[in-house]
KEZA-139522 format. One record per residue (C-alpha): residue in three letters; x, y, z. Coordinates in Angstrom, 1 decimal, decimal comma. Layout:
BEGIN
type->ALA; u->X; v->Y; w->Z
...
This chain:
BEGIN
type->MET; u->0,0; v->0,0; w->0,0
type->ILE; u->1,3; v->3,4; w->-1,0
type->SER; u->2,2; v->5,6; w->2,0
type->LYS; u->0,3; v->8,8; w->2,6
type->TYR; u->3,7; v->10,6; w->2,4
type->LEU; u->4,2; v->9,3; w->-1,2
type->ILE; u->0,7; v->10,6; w->-2,1
type->VAL; u->1,6; v->14,1; w->-0,8
type->LEU; u->4,9; v->14,0; w->-2,7
type->LEU; u->3,3; v->12,8; w->-5,9
type->GLY; u->0,7; v->15,6; w->-5,6
type->PHE; u->3,5; v->18,1; w->-5,1
type->ASN; u->5,2; v->16,8; w->-8,2
type->LEU; u->2,0; v->17,2; w->-10,2
type->LEU; u->1,6; v->20,8; w->-9,1
type->THR; u->5,2; v->21,5; w->-9,9
type->LEU; u->4,8; v->20,0; w->-13,4
type->ILE; u->1,7; v->22,1; w->-14,1
type->PHE; u->3,6; v->25,2; w->-12,9
type->SER; u->6,6; v->24,3; w->-15,1
type->LEU; u->4,5; v->23,8; w->-18,2
type->SER; u->3,1; v->27,2; w->-17,8
type->LYS; u->6,5; v->28,7; w->-18,2
type->ALA; u->7,2; v->30,1; w->-21,7
type->THR; u->10,9; v->30,4; w->-21,4
type->ASN; u->13,8; v->27,9; w->-20,8
type->ASN; u->11,5; v->25,0; w->-21,6
type->GLN; u->14,4; v->22,5; w->-21,9
type->ASP; u->15,9; v->23,6; w->-18,7
type->ASN; u->12,5; v->23,4; w->-17,0
type->LEU; u->12,0; v->19,8; w->-18,2
type->ILE; u->15,4; v->18,6; w->-17,1
type->SER; u->15,0; v->20,3; w->-13,7
type->TYR; u->11,6; v->18,8; w->-13,3
type->LEU; u->12,7; v->15,3; w->-14,1
type->ILE; u->15,6; v->15,6; w->-11,6
type->PHE; u->13,1; v->17,0; w->-9,1
type->ALA; u->10,6; v->14,2; w->-9,6
type->LEU; u->13,3; v->11,5; w->-9,2
type->LEU; u->14,7; v->13,1; w->-6,1
type->THR; u->11,2; v->13,5; w->-4,6
type->LEU; u->10,2; v->9,9; w->-5,3
type->ALA; u->13,5; v->8,7; w->-3,8
type->LEU; u->13,0; v->10,8; w->-0,7
type->GLY; u->9,4; v->9,5; w->-0,5
type->PHE; u->10,5; v->5,9; w->-0,6
type->LEU; u->13,1; v->6,6; w->2,0
type->ILE; u->10,5; v->8,1; w->4,3
type->ASN; u->8,2; v->5,1; w->3,7
type->LYS; u->11,1; v->2,7; w->4,5
type->VAL; u->11,9; v->4,6; w->7,7
type->ARG; u->8,2; v->4,4; w->8,7
type->LYS; u->8,2; v->0,6; w->8,1
type->THR; u->11,4; v->0,3; w->10,0
type->ASN; u->10,0; v->2,1; w->13,0
type->GLN; u->6,9; v->-0,2; w->13,0
type->THR; u->9,0; v->-3,5; w->13,0
type->ASP; u->9,9; v->-5,4; w->16,0
type->SER; u->12,3; v->-3,4; w->18,2
type->ASN; u->14,2; v->-6,6; w->19,0
type->ILE; u->15,2; v->-7,0; w->15,4
type->GLN; u->18,0; v->-4,5; w->14,7
type->THR; u->19,9; v->-4,3; w->11,4
type->THR; u->23,0; v->-2,3; w->10,6
type->SER; u->20,9; v->0,3; w->8,6
type->ASN; u->18,4; v->0,6; w->11,5
type->LEU; u->21,0; v->1,2; w->14,1
type->THR; u->22,8; v->3,7; w->11,8
type->TRP; u->19,6; v->5,6; w->11,1
type->LYS; u->18,6; v->5,7; w->14,9
type->LYS; u->22,1; v->7,1; w->15,7
type->LEU; u->21,9; v->9,7; w->13,0
type->LYS; u->18,3; v->10,7; w->14,0
type->ARG; u->19,4; v->11,3; w->17,6
type->ASN; u->22,2; v->13,6; w->16,4
type->LYS; u->20,3; v->17,0; w->16,1
type->ASN; u->23,2; v->18,7; w->14,4
type->ALA; u->23,4; v->16,1; w->11,7
type->VAL; u->19,6; v->16,2; w->11,1
type->PHE; u->19,8; v->20,0; w->11,0
type->GLY; u->22,6; v->19,8; w->8,4
type->LEU; u->20,6; v->17,3; w->6,4
type->ILE; u->17,5; v->19,5; w->6,3
type->ILE; u->19,6; v->22,5; w->5,1
type->ILE; u->21,1; v->20,3; w->2,3
type->ILE; u->17,7; v->19,0; w->1,2
type->ILE; u->16,3; v->22,6; w->1,1
type->LEU; u->19,3; v->23,9; w->-0,9
type->VAL; u->19,2; v->20,9; w->-3,3
type->TYR; u->15,5; v->21,5; w->-3,9
type->ILE; u->16,1; v->25,3; w->-4,4
type->SER; u->18,9; v->24,6; w->-6,9
type->ILE; u->16,8; v->22,0; w->-8,8
type->LEU; u->13,7; v->24,3; w->-8,9
type->ALA; u->15,8; v->27,4; w->-9,8
type->PRO; u->14,1; v->27,9; w->-13,3
type->PHE; u->10,7; v->27,9; w->-11,6
type->ILE; u->11,3; v->30,0; w->-8,5
type->MET; u->13,8; v->32,7; w->-9,6
type->PRO; u->12,1; v->36,1; w->-10,0
type->HIS; u->14,4; v->37,3; w->-12,8
type->ASP; u->16,7; v->36,0; w->-15,5
type->PRO; u->20,2; v->35,8; w->-13,8
type->LEU; u->21,9; v->36,8; w->-17,0
type->GLU; u->19,7; v->39,7; w->-18,0
type->MET; u->21,5; v->43,0; w->-17,6
type->ASN; u->19,7; v->46,3; w->-17,0
type->TRP; u->22,0; v->49,3; w->-17,2
type->GLY; u->19,3; v->51,5; w->-15,7
type->LYS; u->19,2; v->49,6; w->-12,4
type->THR; u->22,8; v->49,0; w->-11,6
type->ILE; u->23,8; v->48,5; w->-7,9
type->GLN; u->20,4; v->49,1; w->-6,5
type->LYS; u->19,6; v->48,4; w->-2,9
type->PRO; u->17,0; v->45,8; w->-1,8
type->SER; u->13,5; v->46,5; w->-2,9
type->LEU; u->10,2; v->44,7; w->-3,6
type->GLU; u->11,2; v->44,1; w->-7,2
type->HIS; u->14,8; v->43,0; w->-6,4
type->TRP; u->14,8; v->41,5; w->-2,9
type->PHE; u->18,6; v->41,7; w->-2,4
type->GLY; u->19,2; v->44,5; w->-4,9
type->THR; u->21,2; v->44,3; w->-8,2
type->ASP; u->24,9; v->44,1; w->-9,1
type->GLU; u->27,1; v->46,3; w->-11,2
type->PHE; u->25,4; v->45,2; w->-14,4
type->GLY; u->21,8; v->45,5; w->-13,1
type->ARG; u->21,3; v->41,8; w->-12,7
type->ASP; u->19,2; v->40,4; w->-9,8
type->ILE; u->21,4; v->39,2; w->-7,0
type->PHE; u->18,8; v->36,7; w->-5,6
type->SER; u->18,4; v->35,0; w->-9,0
type->ARG; u->22,1; v->34,8; w->-9,5
type->ALA; u->22,6; v->33,4; w->-6,0
type->ILE; u->20,1; v->30,6; w->-6,7
type->TYR; u->21,8; v->29,7; w->-9,9
type->GLY; u->25,2; v->30,0; w->-8,2
type->VAL; u->24,1; v->27,4; w->-5,6
type->ARG; u->22,8; v->25,2; w->-8,4
type->ILE; u->26,1; v->25,3; w->-10,2
type->ALA; u->28,2; v->24,9; w->-7,1
type->LEU; u->26,3; v->21,8; w->-5,9
type->GLY; u->26,3; v->20,3; w->-9,4
type->ILE; u->30,1; v->20,7; w->-9,9
type->GLY; u->30,8; v->19,8; w->-6,3
type->LEU; u->28,9; v->16,5; w->-6,5
type->LEU; u->30,4; v->15,5; w->-9,8
type->ALA; u->33,9; v->16,4; w->-8,6
type->VAL; u->33,4; v->14,4; w->-5,4
type->VAL; u->32,2; v->11,4; w->-7,4
type->LEU; u->35,3; v->11,4; w->-9,6
type->ASN; u->37,5; v->12,0; w->-6,6
type->THR; u->35,9; v->9,2; w->-4,6
type->LEU; u->36,1; v->6,7; w->-7,5
type->LEU; u->39,8; v->7,4; w->-8,2
type->GLY; u->40,9; v->7,6; w->-4,6
type->THR; u->39,1; v->4,5; w->-3,6
type->PHE; u->40,5; v->2,5; w->-6,6
type->LEU; u->44,1; v->3,5; w->-5,8
type->GLY; u->43,6; v->2,8; w->-2,1
type->LEU; u->42,1; v->-0,6; w->-2,7
type->ILE; u->45,0; v->-1,6; w->-5,1
type->ALA; u->47,7; v->-0,2; w->-2,8
type->GLY; u->46,3; v->-1,8; w->0,3
type->TYR; u->45,5; v->-5,2; w->-1,2
type->TYR; u->48,7; v->-5,9; w->-3,1
type->GLY; u->51,1; v->-4,0; w->-0,9
type->GLY; u->54,8; v->-4,1; w->-1,4
type->ARG; u->56,2; v->-2,3; w->-4,5
type->VAL; u->52,7; v->-1,6; w->-5,8
type->ASP; u->51,8; v->0,1; w->-2,5
type->ASN; u->55,0; v->2,1; w->-2,5
type->LEU; u->54,7; v->3,2; w->-6,1
type->ILE; u->51,1; v->4,3; w->-5,8
type->MET; u->51,4; v->6,1; w->-2,4
type->ARG; u->54,7; v->7,8; w->-3,3
type->ALA; u->53,3; v->9,1; w->-6,6
type->ILE; u->50,2; v->10,4; w->-4,8
type->GLU; u->52,3; v->12,1; w->-2,1
type->MET; u->54,5; v->13,8; w->-4,8
type->TRP; u->51,3; v->15,0; w->-6,6
type->ASN; u->49,8; v->16,4; w->-3,4
type->SER; u->53,1; v->18,1; w->-2,5
type->ILE; u->52,5; v->20,7; w->-5,3
type->PRO; u->50,5; v->23,7; w->-3,9
type->PHE; u->46,9; v->23,5; w->-5,1
type->ILE; u->46,7; v->27,1; w->-6,5
type->LEU; u->49,9; v->26,6; w->-8,6
type->MET; u->48,6; v->23,3; w->-9,9
type->ALA; u->45,2; v->24,8; w->-10,7
type->ILE; u->46,7; v->27,7; w->-12,6
type->ALA; u->49,0; v->25,3; w->-14,6
type->LEU; u->46,2; v->22,9; w->-15,4
type->ILE; u->43,6; v->25,6; w->-16,3
type->ALA; u->46,3; v->27,3; w->-18,4
type->ALA; u->47,0; v->24,1; w->-20,2
type->LEU; u->43,4; v->22,8; w->-20,5
type->GLY; u->41,6; v->26,1; w->-20,8
type->THR; u->38,6; v->27,4; w->-18,8
type->GLY; u->35,3; v->25,5; w->-18,7
type->LEU; u->33,1; v->23,5; w->-16,4
type->LEU; u->34,5; v->20,1; w->-17,4
type->ASN; u->38,1; v->21,3; w->-17,0
type->LEU; u->37,1; v->22,9; w->-13,6
type->ILE; u->35,6; v->19,6; w->-12,5
type->LEU; u->38,7; v->17,7; w->-13,5
type->VAL; u->41,0; v->20,1; w->-11,7
type->VAL; u->39,2; v->20,0; w->-8,4
type->SER; u->38,5; v->16,3; w->-8,5
type->ILE; u->42,2; v->15,3; w->-8,5
type->THR; u->43,1; v->17,4; w->-5,5
type->GLY; u->41,8; v->15,1; w->-2,7
type->ILE; u->42,9; v->11,8; w->-3,9
type->MET; u->45,5; v->11,4; w->-1,1
type->GLN; u->42,9; v->11,6; w->1,7
type->PHE; u->40,7; v->8,9; w->0,1
type->ALA; u->43,7; v->6,6; w->-0,8
type->ARG; u->45,2; v->6,7; w->2,7
type->VAL; u->41,9; v->6,0; w->4,5
type->ILE; u->40,9; v->3,2; w->2,2
type->ARG; u->44,4; v->1,7; w->2,1
type->SER; u->44,5; v->1,6; w->5,9
type->SER; u->41,1; v->-0,2; w->6,0
type->VAL; u->42,2; v->-2,7; w->3,3
type->LEU; u->45,4; v->-3,5; w->5,2
type->GLY; u->43,3; v->-4,8; w->8,1
type->LEU; u->40,5; v->-6,4; w->6,1
type->LYS; u->42,8; v->-8,5; w->3,8
type->LYS; u->44,0; v->-10,5; w->6,9
type->ALA; u->40,4; v->-11,4; w->7,8
type->ASP; u->39,5; v->-15,1; w->7,8
type->TYR; u->36,9; v->-14,8; w->5,1
type->VAL; u->39,4; v->-13,1; w->2,8
type->LEU; u->42,0; v->-15,7; w->3,4
type->ALA; u->39,4; v->-18,4; w->2,8
type->ALA; u->38,4; v->-16,8; w->-0,5
type->LYS; u->42,1; v->-16,8; w->-1,6
type->VAL; u->42,5; v->-20,5; w->-0,7
type->MET; u->39,4; v->-21,3; w->-2,7
type->GLY; u->41,0; v->-19,7; w->-5,8
type->ILE; u->38,6; v->-16,7; w->-6,1
type->PRO; u->40,2; v->-14,0; w->-8,4
type->ASP; u->41,6; v->-10,9; w->-6,7
type->GLY; u->39,1; v->-8,7; w->-8,5
type->GLN; u->36,1; v->-10,5; w->-7,0
type->ILE; u->37,7; v->-10,6; w->-3,6
type->ILE; u->38,2; v->-6,8; w->-3,6
type->ILE; u->34,7; v->-6,1; w->-5,0
type->ARG; u->32,7; v->-8,6; w->-3,0
type->HIS; u->34,5; v->-9,0; w->0,3
type->ILE; u->36,7; v->-5,9; w->0,9
type->LEU; u->34,9; v->-3,0; w->-0,8
type->PRO; u->31,6; v->-3,5; w->1,1
type->ASN; u->33,4; v->-3,2; w->4,4
type->CYS; u->35,0; v->0,1; w->3,3
type->ILE; u->31,7; v->1,8; w->2,5
type->ALA; u->31,4; v->3,6; w->5,8
type->PRO; u->34,6; v->5,6; w->5,6
type->ILE; u->33,9; v->6,3; w->1,9
type->ILE; u->30,5; v->7,8; w->2,7
type->VAL; u->31,8; v->9,9; w->5,5
type->LEU; u->34,8; v->11,2; w->3,5
type->ALA; u->32,7; v->11,9; w->0,4
type->THR; u->30,1; v->13,9; w->2,4
type->LEU; u->32,9; v->16,0; w->4,0
type->ARG; u->34,6; v->16,5; w->0,7
type->ILE; u->31,5; v->18,0; w->-0,9
type->GLY; u->31,8; v->21,0; w->1,3
type->GLU; u->35,5; v->21,3; w->0,7
type->MET; u->35,0; v->21,0; w->-3,0
type->ILE; u->32,4; v->23,7; w->-3,1
type->LEU; u->34,7; v->26,0; w->-1,0
type->THR; u->37,6; v->25,2; w->-3,4
type->ILE; u->35,4; v->26,0; w->-6,4
type->ALA; u->34,3; v->29,3; w->-4,8
type->GLY; u->37,9; v->30,2; w->-4,1
type->LEU; u->39,0; v->29,5; w->-7,7
type->SER; u->36,1; v->31,6; w->-9,0
type->PHE; u->37,0; v->34,4; w->-6,5
type->LEU; u->40,5; v->34,4; w->-8,1
type->GLY; u->39,1; v->34,3; w->-11,6
type->LEU; u->40,2; v->30,7; w->-12,3
type->GLY; u->36,9; v->29,0; w->-11,9
type->ILE; u->33,5; v->29,5; w->-13,4
type->GLN; u->33,7; v->32,3; w->-16,0
type->PRO; u->31,2; v->35,2; w->-16,4
type->PRO; u->28,5; v->35,7; w->-17,2
type->MET; u->27,6; v->32,3; w->-15,7
type->PRO; u->26,6; v->32,9; w->-12,0
type->ALA; u->29,2; v->31,7; w->-9,5
type->LEU; u->29,2; v->32,4; w->-5,8
type->GLY; u->33,0; v->33,0; w->-5,7
type->SER; u->32,9; v->35,5; w->-8,5
type->MET; u->29,9; v->37,2; w->-7,0
type->LEU; u->31,7; v->37,6; w->-3,8
type->SER; u->34,7; v->39,0; w->-5,6
type->SER; u->32,6; v->41,6; w->-7,4
type->GLY; u->30,7; v->42,5; w->-4,2
type->GLN; u->33,9; v->43,5; w->-2,4
type->GLN; u->34,4; v->46,3; w->-4,9
type->TYR; u->30,9; v->47,8; w->-4,2
type->ILE; u->30,5; v->46,9; w->-0,6
type->SER; u->29,6; v->50,5; w->0,4
type->GLU; u->26,9; v->50,8; w->-2,3
type->ASN; u->25,2; v->47,5; w->-1,8
type->LEU; u->26,3; v->45,2; w->1,1
type->MET; u->24,1; v->42,4; w->-0,2
type->MET; u->26,4; v->41,8; w->-3,1
type->SER; u->28,8; v->40,3; w->-0,6
type->ILE; u->26,5; v->39,0; w->2,1
type->VAL; u->24,2; v->36,9; w->-0,1
type->PRO; u->26,9; v->34,7; w->-1,9
type->GLY; u->29,0; v->34,6; w->1,3
type->THR; u->26,0; v->33,3; w->3,3
type->MET; u->25,2; v->30,7; w->0,6
type->ILE; u->28,8; v->29,4; w->0,7
type->LEU; u->28,7; v->29,3; w->4,5
type->LEU; u->25,4; v->27,4; w->4,6
type->ILE; u->26,5; v->24,8; w->2,1
type->VAL; u->29,9; v->24,0; w->3,7
type->PHE; u->28,4; v->24,2; w->7,3
type->ALA; u->25,5; v->21,8; w->6,4
type->PHE; u->27,8; v->19,2; w->4,8
type->ASN; u->30,2; v->19,3; w->7,7
type->LEU; u->27,4; v->18,8; w->10,2
type->LEU; u->26,1; v->15,8; w->8,2
type->GLY; u->29,5; v->14,4; w->7,6
type->ASP; u->30,3; v->14,5; w->11,4
type->GLY; u->26,9; v->12,9; w->12,1
type->LEU; u->27,5; v->10,1; w->9,6
type->ARG; u->30,9; v->9,5; w->11,0
type->ASP; u->29,5; v->9,0; w->14,5
type->ALA; u->26,5; v->7,0; w->13,2
type->LEU; u->28,6; v->4,6; w->11,2
type->ASP; u->31,1; v->4,0; w->14,0
type->SER; u->30,1; v->0,7; w->15,6
type->LYS; u->32,2; v->1,6; w->18,7
type->LEU; u->29,8; v->4,4; w->19,6
type->SER; u->26,7; v->3,1; w->21,1
type->ASN; u->25,4; v->6,2; w->22,8
């Protein structure tokens, strides 16, 4: 039987679809945003339904996921961070529907205006609405941050698994190469890579995704060093199971907890890194909205309109703060040694 929560979410989706179809501009953007919104809402609905069923089951039957969820639910800071993330994700997905103005539209007659009913947080030096640009800035920052963390996680986990499982020369070669790579200052490396590859979203994702490999590789390697000596792994080797299957089926599932925690914390770091590069003019290029470039422009006109600096700075603060709270909560919830 379909939960009442799913019925409410499906109704919300239907209302959003009707509202999106009434838009005359950016139809393709609206359709893509709505599809992502619908999938995310349905996934959230099924998650809520599963949690309800879990709470209704016998309290004596406790699975790992049940214990993790109960620990996370008791952590008010983590729940608060999760709520902020969900709100920001929905705002970024529904940006084409909720933004009051076109973020790229310039109006030379309304430059650097203070907050008003028409422009809630005023306008920038080109007469563009700050609130609309901030919404799209969050959308772009979250999108690039998530993609960069996915690439970062895949590459760092792969290297950590190989180094920890095989050890010896393979371990030394991989870890020493990663240490040499991370010894280069990030800003110098970013300038060199962007100068060689050129500006663009794909190049920016590539640059920021290869910066945190060392952290993932070290943590996963340390976990693998302990897991590969477990009895079930030794038994699998005796049975002649290939190394690839042992790594994927027996070792990787037991490394999921640190991977999830690191990936969650890295999202906030990635977004902060992207904002820093955009602040220096090395990240997202104008006229595309970027929180870092908005903050850089706002410092030049801080006396005319303080909102030009406060709005993007607050958005960056909220994103990083929320992911750090959630990451700390997940770390405590996934730690089997912490029972209280």
